[in-house]
C-alpha positions as CSV (number, residue, x, y, z in Angstrom):
1,M,0.2,-0.4,0.1
2,E,1.4,3.9,-0.3
3,K,1.1,6.2,2.4
4,P,-1.4,8.7,1.6
5,K,-1.0,11.9,-0.3
6,K,-1.4,14.3,2.8
7,C,0.9,12.5,5.4
8,I,3.8,15.0,6.5
9,S,6.4,14.1,8.0
10,V,7.7,13.7,11.6
11,E,9.0,17.2,11.8
12,K,6.5,18.2,10.5
13,A,4.5,17.0,13.0
14,K,6.2,17.6,16.2
15,A,6.1,21.8,14.6
16,L,2.8,21.9,14.7
17,Q,2.1,20.1,18.1
18,I,5.3,22.4,19.2
19,K,2.9,25.5,17.7
20,W,0.1,25.4,18.8
21,K,1.5,24.5,22.6
22,E,3.5,28.3,22.2
23,S,0.1,29.8,20.7
24,R,-2.5,28.4,22.6
25,A,-2.2,26.0,24.8
26,K,-0.8,28.3,28.1
27,D,-4.0,30.4,27.5
28,I,-6.4,27.6,27.8
29,D,-5.3,26.4,30.6
30,L,-4.8,29.6,32.8
31,A,-8.3,30.0,31.4
32,Q,-9.8,27.2,33.0
33,G,-6.9,27.1,36.2
34,Y,-5.2,23.8,35.2
35,Q,-3.8,22.3,32.7
36,D,-6.4,21.3,29.9
37,T,-5.7,17.7,28.1
38,R,-4.3,18.7,23.5
39,E,-4.1,14.7,22.3
40,F,-7.3,12.0,22.0
41,W,-6.7,8.6,21.5
42,Y,-8.5,6.2,19.3
43,S,-7.4,2.6,18.6
44,V,-7.7,2.0,14.8
45,E,-9.8,-1.0,15.4
46,E,-12.7,1.2,16.8
47,L,-12.1,3.9,14.0
48,Q,-12.4,1.5,11.4
49,E,-15.7,0.8,12.9
50,Y,-16.7,4.1,13.0
51,L,-15.5,4.4,9.1
52,N,-17.4,1.6,8.4
53,Y,-20.7,2.1,10.4
54,V,-20.7,5.7,8.5
55,K,-20.1,4.6,5.3
56,E,-22.8,1.9,5.4
57,R,-25.7,4.4,6.9
58,S,-25.1,7.2,4.2
59,S,-24.9,4.1,1.1
60,E,-28.1,3.6,2.3
61,Q,-29.0,7.7,2.6
62,G,-27.8,7.6,-0.7
63,V,-24.8,9.6,-0.5
64,K,-21.8,9.5,-2.4
65,D,-19.0,10.9,-0.8
66,P,-19.3,11.2,3.1
67,G,-16.8,12.6,4.7
68,I,-15.2,13.2,8.8
69,R,-15.4,16.9,10.6
70,I,-13.2,16.6,13.6
71,Y,-14.6,19.0,16.0
72,F,-13.1,20.4,19.4
73,G,-15.2,19.8,22.0
74,A,-15.5,19.9,26.3
75,Y,-16.9,17.6,29.5
76,P,-19.3,19.2,31.8
77,K,-17.5,19.7,35.0
78,S,-19.1,17.8,37.8
79,S,-17.9,17.1,40.9
80,T,-16.5,14.1,40.2
81,R,-14.1,15.0,36.8
82,K,-12.9,18.4,35.6
83,S,-14.3,20.1,32.1
84,Y,-11.0,18.6,29.7
85,A,-10.5,19.1,26.3
86,T,-12.4,16.9,23.5
87,V,-13.0,15.7,19.9
88,F,-15.7,14.3,18.2
89,L,-15.7,12.8,15.0
90,A,-18.9,14.0,12.8
91,P,-20.2,12.5,9.5
92,T,-20.5,14.9,6.9
93,K,-22.9,14.6,3.0
94,E,-22.3,16.4,0.1
95,R,-24.6,19.5,0.5
96,S,-27.8,20.2,-1.7
97,A,-27.4,23.6,-2.4
98,P,-24.3,26.3,-1.9
99,I,-25.2,28.6,0.6
100,E,-25.4,32.2,-0.8
101,G,-21.9,34.4,-0.4
102,E,-20.4,31.6,0.7
103,D,-16.6,32.3,-1.6
104,E,-16.8,29.0,-3.9
105,T,-13.8,28.1,-2.6
106,S,-14.9,26.8,1.1
107,I,-15.3,22.7,1.3
108,N,-19.2,22.1,0.2
109,L,-20.5,19.5,2.5
110,D,-22.9,19.6,5.2
111,N,-23.3,17.6,8.4
112,N,-25.2,14.3,8.3
113,Y,-27.2,14.7,11.3
114,E,-28.9,11.2,10.4
115,I,-25.3,9.7,11.9
116,D,-24.3,9.6,15.4
117,P,-20.5,11.2,15.9
118,L,-18.1,9.8,17.6
119,N,-16.8,10.6,20.6
120,E,-15.2,8.7,24.1
121,S,-11.3,8.8,23.2
122,S,-8.7,8.2,25.5
123,G,-6.2,11.4,26.2
124,G,-2.6,11.6,28.4
125,M,-3.1,13.8,31.5
126,P,-0.8,14.8,31.7
127,P,-1.0,15.4,28.1
128,V,1.4,13.2,25.4
129,T,3.5,15.8,23.6
130,Y,4.0,14.7,20.0
């Protein structure tokens, strides 16, 4: 199997992580009052299961080119848990009609609210630096 076209080098990934930490992590941690997580883990099996689910449900809906959008989120604070960051994966589908005034270079995809998103990843505390 060939490497996917959108892969980046380890060096570039490390540089992206450093830039994120330098430009955002301190402010987020200061605002929260504690170190927040910044990395999230899913097993390959979990991701493949979810991708298969999205492909099957999208096919049933007639969606020709489904995708996945990744969103940042935060868990609610409770008496036993801080309001840590999370991510969730949300299925997408082709937009049925362009949005008026939208830049023609915009990604022409809508969220597919008929398929449930994926959450419940694991994250390191303290976060694991790439």
